[in-house]
N, C-alpha and C positions, 0 to 999 in steps of 0.2 A: 588906208588899212589894207594889208595883204589878204587877198581872197584865195590865193592858191599857194601851194608849196613851191620852193625854189626849183629851177630847172635841174634835172638829173637827181632829184630827190628819190630815194628808194622806197616807193610806195608799197611794193610787195613786202619788203622787210618790215615796214611799219605795221601792216596788217597782220603779218605773222606774229610780231611781238605783242601787239594788242590782243590778238586771239589767244596767245599762250598765257598772257597775264589773266585773262578772264576765264580761261579753262582752269587755271590754278584756283581762282575764286570758287568755281563749282566744286572742285575736288577738296578744297580746304578753306571753307569760308572764314574760319577763325584764325587763319594763318597771318603772317606778317606782310602787310601791304602798305603802300604809301597813301592810300585813300581809306576813308571811313566806310563802314558797312553795318548792316544789321538794324534790328528793331529800335534799340535805344537811340542810336544815331538818328534814324529817320524821325522819331517822335520828338526828341529833345532839341535837335538842331534844325530840322526841316519842317516841323509842325504837322507831321502826319498824325492821324487819329490812332491812338494805341489800340483801341478795341477793334477797329477795322483791320489793322495789320495782324493782330493776334488771331483773327478769324480766317486768315489766309493760311495755306500750307506753309509749314516752317521752312521748307526748301526754297520758297520764294523770298521770304523776308530775310533770312540769314545771309542770302547772297545779294541783297539789295546794296547797290553802290552808287546811287544817284547823287546829284549835287544840289538838288532843289526839289520842289514839290509842284510839278506842272498842273496837277489836278486842282490846285487852289486858284489857278488863274481864271478859269471859266467853267461853266456848267456843261455837262454832257447829258443829253436827253435820251430817254428810252427810244429804241428803234434806230438810233443813229449808227453809222459805221465809223469806227475809230481805228486809226493806225498808230502804232507805237514804233517809232524809229529807234532801233537799238534797244529792244525790249528786255534784254538780259534774261533773268530767271522768271520775270513776269510780274513783279510787284505792281507797277503802275498799270500794266495791261489788264491784270485781273480785277483791280479796282474799277477800271474803266468798263470792263465787261459786265461787272455787276450793275453799273449804271445804265448801260444800253439794254440790258435784259435779254430775254429769249427772242425778241423781235429784232434785235440789233446784231452787229458783228464787231469783233475786236480782232484786228490783224496785228501780229507782232512780227517785225523784221529784225533779224540779227545775223551778223556775219560769223559768229562763233558757234560751231556745231554743239559744243557742250552746253552752252547757254540755251540754244534752241531745244535741245533734248530736255533740259531742266524745265523750261517754260511749258513745253508740251505736257510733261508729267504733272506739273503744278496745276495746269488748267484742268486736267482730268481729276486730280484730287480735290479741287475746289468745286467740282460739279459744273464746270463751264466749258467742257469740251465741245459742246454743240454751238457755242458762241465764239470761241477763240480759235484762230488759225495761225500757225507759226510758219514763217517763210524765211528762206535763206536769201540774204541780199545786203546791199550796201546803201548808205544814204545817198550816194551819187548815182545810183541806178536802182531805184525802188521797183520791186517786182509787183507793181500795183497798177491797175488800169487808170487811164486818164479820167479825171473828174468823177472819182468813185468813192471819195472819202469825205465825211462831214467834219471830222476833227482829227488833227494830228497832234500827238503828244511825243515829247522827246526829253530825255533827262541825262544831260552830260555826255551827249554823243556827237552832236554836230560839230563841236570844237575839234573832233578828230578827223573830220572830212578834209581831205587834201585839196579839194576844189570846192570851196564853200559856195561860190556862185552857182555851180552845178547842183549842189545839194539843195539849195533854196529854190532853184528852178524846178527840181523834182517835187519839192513841196507844193509849189504853185501848180504843177501839172496834175497831180493826183487829187488835189482838193476840189470839191464841187464849188460852184459860185456861192459866195457867202460862207464858205467853210472857215474853220478857225485853226490856228496854230497855238498850242499851249506848250511853250518852250522854256525849259530850265537848263541853263548851261553856264559854262565858265566864260567870263569876259575879262578883257584887259583895258586899262586906261592909257596905255602907251604902246607904240609899235615895237614889236620884237625885232632884234637885229637879224640880218641875213644869216649869220652863223647859228643863232638859236633856232631859226626856222628850218635850217638844214640839218639839224641834229635829230636823228631818228630816236635816240634814247630819250631826249627831252619830250618829244611828242608822245611817246609811249609811257612816260613816267607818270 
């Protein structure tokens, strides 16, 4: 399985394109996209709890565009530190912040400025500003100290890492001994061709 993008792959363009797409989600969450979004999708397809989502700020839920439900994989305890890689507008991050409570921390990392702004606003609206911290960063270079996190969650983001070995090395670096990774993402059952892996438009689609 390929763990990195092809040589001469335009990483900067990919990040610009992905950032532009998710900025568009922030500005027009009901617009025309190739991926599903929102409350009904999260509940009916991914088995989120409807009441829990309805209790969050609308701006978090309507911009939700995950591919699974990482919070169903394992428990998060009060007082723990959680990191959400690619937190978007904050749906999973806010749910995790509610679980860690006032004695815990919930750190969201996202590369898209508009999503970071939305997540910060949603944390404040949810009354979780003292628990939640939003940081600018990439999965391949997490702005998080070594062995400082109890639980990492990520939802449909690590598949976009152009160096997956490095991204998972970052996961291992920031997790405390005994820490957990709750990962929902896109997987394939066959190797993509070199041409497909070199196509920035396919990566960003």
